[in-house]
PADRENLUM-138587 format. One line per 8 residues: number of its first residue (from 1); their letters; for each residue x, y, z of N, C-alpha, C. Coordinates in nm, 4 decimals, decimal comma. Each point is the difference from the previous one (the first is absolute). Example, Ala and Ser with C-alpha at 12.3 -4.5 7.8 and 13.67 -1.06 7.14 Angstrom:
2
1	as	1,3190 -0,5690 0,7800 -0,0890 0,1190 0,0000 0,0900 0,1200 0,0000; -0,0350 0,1050 -0,0720 0,0820 0,1190 0,0060 -0,0770 0,1090 0,0730 $
This chain:
74
1	mseltvve	0,0269 0,5756 0,5809 -0,0524 -0,0930 -0,1296 0,0803 0,0011 -0,0518; 0,0226 -0,0831 -0,0489 0,0663 0,0605 -0,1626 -0,0307 -0,1752 -0,1163; 0,0028 0,1171 -0,1559 -0,0407 -0,1066 -0,0949 0,1227 -0,1110 0,0041; -0,0325 -0,1475 -0,0181 0,0696 -0,1367 -0,0433 0,0020 -0,0400 -0,1190; 0,0780 0,0143 -0,1066 0,0234 -0,0865 -0,0746 0,0822 -0,1454 0,0021; -0,1041 -0,1352 -0,0011 0,0421 -0,1306 0,0516 0,0124 -0,0388 -0,1669; 0,1928 -0,1214 0,0425 0,0136 -0,0446 -0,1381 0,0353 -0,1581 0,0468; -0,0526 -0,1004 -0,0941 0,0341 -0,1131 0,0425 0,1173 -0,0380 -0,0443 $
9	lnteadlr	0,1114 -0,0896 0,0477 0,1651 -0,0636 -0,0383 -0,0304 -0,1403 -0,0130; 0,0257 -0,0223 -0,0964 0,0378 -0,1124 -0,0350 0,1565 -0,0752 0,0336; 0,1068 0,0540 -0,0505 0,1466 -0,0362 0,0325 0,0668 0,1422 0,0424; 0,1032 -0,0101 0,0308 0,0877 0,0924 0,0732 0,0164 0,1461 -0,0783; 0,0292 -0,0832 -0,1316 0,0009 0,1333 -0,0766 -0,0709 0,1049 -0,0672; -0,1184 -0,0890 0,0203 -0,1609 0,1702 0,0040 0,0477 0,0886 0,0155; 0,0599 -0,0327 0,1484 0,0312 0,1384 0,0620 0,0955 0,1216 -0,0941; 0,0644 -0,0602 -0,0552 0,1084 0,1137 -0,0913 -0,0727 0,0326 -0,0968 $
17	rvlaallq	-0,1258 -0,0989 -0,0928 -0,0897 0,0673 -0,1354 -0,0957 0,0888 0,0730; -0,1137 -0,0622 0,1505 -0,0449 0,0948 0,0676 0,0883 0,1762 -0,0110; 0,1058 -0,0043 0,0704 0,0689 0,1220 0,0243 0,0277 0,0686 -0,1010; 0,0783 -0,1120 -0,1710 -0,0391 0,0956 -0,0886 -0,0964 0,0769 -0,0701; -0,1145 -0,0850 0,0010 -0,1638 0,0323 -0,0389 -0,0327 0,1516 0,0147; 0,0375 -0,0461 0,1636 -0,0285 0,1495 0,0714 0,1045 0,1342 -0,0405; 0,1323 -0,0124 -0,0004 0,0915 0,0344 -0,0647 -0,0207 0,1232 -0,1631; -0,0477 -0,1349 -0,0667 -0,0084 0,0513 -0,1209 -0,1102 0,0724 -0,0515 $
25	aeinihyi	-0,1332 0,0073 0,1208 -0,1432 0,0622 -0,0327 0,0861 0,1566 0,1218; 0,1230 -0,0037 0,0453 -0,0138 0,1396 0,0391 -0,1025 -0,0013 0,1527; -0,0237 -0,1182 0,0620 -0,0142 0,0410 0,1115 0,0459 -0,0178 0,1527; 0,0079 0,0953 0,0909 0,0418 -0,0050 0,1037 -0,0691 -0,0399 0,1183; 0,1018 -0,1122 0,0738 -0,0598 -0,0906 0,0293 0,0695 0,0737 0,1717; -0,1307 -0,0110 0,1314 0,0377 0,0505 0,0973 0,0763 -0,1280 0,1008; -0,0680 -0,1585 -0,0068 0,0354 -0,1020 0,1078 -0,0443 -0,0604 -0,1073; 0,0411 -0,1366 0,0192 -0,0046 -0,1143 -0,0259 -0,0020 -0,1556 0,1243 $
33	ypfifrpq	-0,0798 -0,0393 -0,0100 -0,0057 -0,1431 0,1037 -0,0275 -0,1130 -0,0163; 0,0746 -0,1331 0,0498 -0,0523 -0,0858 -0,0574 -0,0225 -0,1136 0,0983; -0,0960 -0,0845 -0,0760 -0,1212 -0,0157 0,1154 -0,0337 -0,1896 -0,0860; -0,0753 -0,0737 0,0505 0,0035 -0,1072 -0,0401 -0,1573 -0,0201 0,0545; -0,0961 -0,0280 -0,1005 -0,1771 -0,0086 -0,0171 -0,0199 -0,1691 -0,0135; -0,0816 -0,0455 0,0373 -0,0812 -0,1052 -0,0037 -0,1748 -0,0294 -0,0949; 0,0136 -0,0483 -0,0417 0,0855 -0,1717 0,0681 0,0362 -0,0294 -0,1180; 0,0772 0,0780 -0,1124 0,0982 -0,0419 -0,0916 0,1130 -0,0230 0,0381 $
41	eraalais	-0,0002 0,0842 0,1125 0,1983 -0,0128 0,0804 0,0955 0,0791 -0,0971; -0,0828 0,0839 -0,0770 0,1132 0,1087 -0,1533 0,0512 0,1178 0,0694; 0,0907 0,0082 0,0062 0,0387 0,1323 0,0171 -0,0446 0,1263 -0,0609; -0,0293 0,1065 0,0915 -0,0396 0,1457 -0,0758 0,0575 0,0845 0,0118; -0,0136 0,1224 -0,0368 0,0867 0,1381 0,0444 -0,1282 0,0618 0,0239; 0,0149 0,0633 0,1278 -0,1402 0,1311 -0,0162 0,1177 0,1238 0,0161; -0,0889 0,1315 -0,0945 0,0992 0,1131 -0,0784 -0,0934 0,0749 -0,0097; 0,1001 0,1314 0,0995 -0,0856 0,0695 -0,0175 0,1057 0,0887 -0,0870 $
49	aedadlae	-0,0568 0,1006 -0,1063 0,0274 0,0298 -0,0954 -0,0419 0,1476 -0,0602; 0,0401 0,0928 -0,0236 -0,0314 0,1705 -0,0194 -0,1231 0,0034 -0,0441; -0,0875 -0,1110 -0,1195 -0,1035 0,0308 -0,0623 -0,0224 -0,1475 0,0096; -0,0730 -0,0462 0,0562 -0,0526 -0,1747 -0,0232 -0,0551 -0,0822 -0,1066; -0,1357 0,1117 -0,0415 -0,0080 -0,0494 -0,1401 0,0759 -0,0490 -0,1316; 0,1100 0,1320 0,0575 0,1166 -0,0672 -0,1283 0,0858 -0,0919 0,0096; 0,0104 0,0038 0,1049 0,1143 -0,1023 0,0892 -0,1396 -0,1620 -0,0534; -0,0407 0,0377 0,0479 -0,1229 -0,1653 -0,0285 -0,0153 -0,0585 -0,1804 $
57	halagtgf	0,0092 0,1353 -0,0822 -0,0360 -0,0003 -0,1489 0,1146 -0,0469 0,0010; 0,0624 0,0299 0,0118 0,1535 -0,0052 -0,0418 0,0770 -0,1465 -0,0073; -0,0390 -0,0513 0,1607 0,0514 -0,1537 0,0265 -0,0953 -0,1015 -0,0715; -0,1385 0,0563 -0,0025 -0,0969 -0,0651 -0,1552 0,0684 -0,0502 -0,0768; -0,0486 0,1155 -0,0855 0,1203 0,0362 -0,0575 0,1532 -0,1031 -0,0614; 0,0533 -0,0525 0,1109 0,1160 -0,0690 -0,0705 -0,0695 -0,1365 0,0569; -0,0831 -0,0198 -0,0219 -0,0231 -0,1765 0,1009 -0,0364 -0,0425 0,1421; 0,0810 0,1296 0,0383 -0,0400 -0,0280 0,1971 -0,1959 -0,0171 0,0096 $
65	kvlsqvdi	-0,0245 -0,0629 0,1048 -0,0712 -0,0510 0,0503 -0,0128 0,1131 0,1497; -0,1126 0,0814 0,0152 -0,0197 0,1007 0,0993 -0,0918 0,0004 0,0536; 0,0238 -0,0277 0,1065 -0,1225 -0,0637 0,1283 -0,0730 0,1003 0,0483; -0,1526 -0,0036 0,0353 -0,1348 0,0154 0,0872 -0,0316 0,0136 0,0926; -0,0322 0,0528 0,1200 0,0442 -0,0255 0,1319 -0,1251 -0,1732 -0,0001; -0,0987 0,0202 -0,0924 -0,0464 -0,0996 0,0151 0,0806 -0,1651 -0,0350; 0,1428 -0,0184 -0,0875 0,0911 -0,0633 -0,0081 0,0870 0,0191 0,1066; -0,0131 0,0264 0,1248 0,1020 -0,0040 0,1274 -0,0592 0,0014 0,0669 $
73	sr	-0,1341 0,0277 0,0586 -0,0194 0,0001 0,0705 -0,0485 -0,1581 0,0549; 0,0132 -0,0345 0,1746 -0,0274 -0,1184 0,0038 -0,1187 -0,0293 0,0883 $
């Protein structure tokens, strides 16, 4: 089991902004995978980072919506 940070993407350009925010915060990424969550059918990224709490803080601080388990559960 691993802790993931999930962030919502509105446009394709958001991927670059997410990675830039994590790079600026000097957060190492183990892996990333994309998925679509319902009911909004928006894209999201699940990120396994070295420090999930810091990743969440860095992403939220740059204006991204960080999703919780409730947001992505069916």
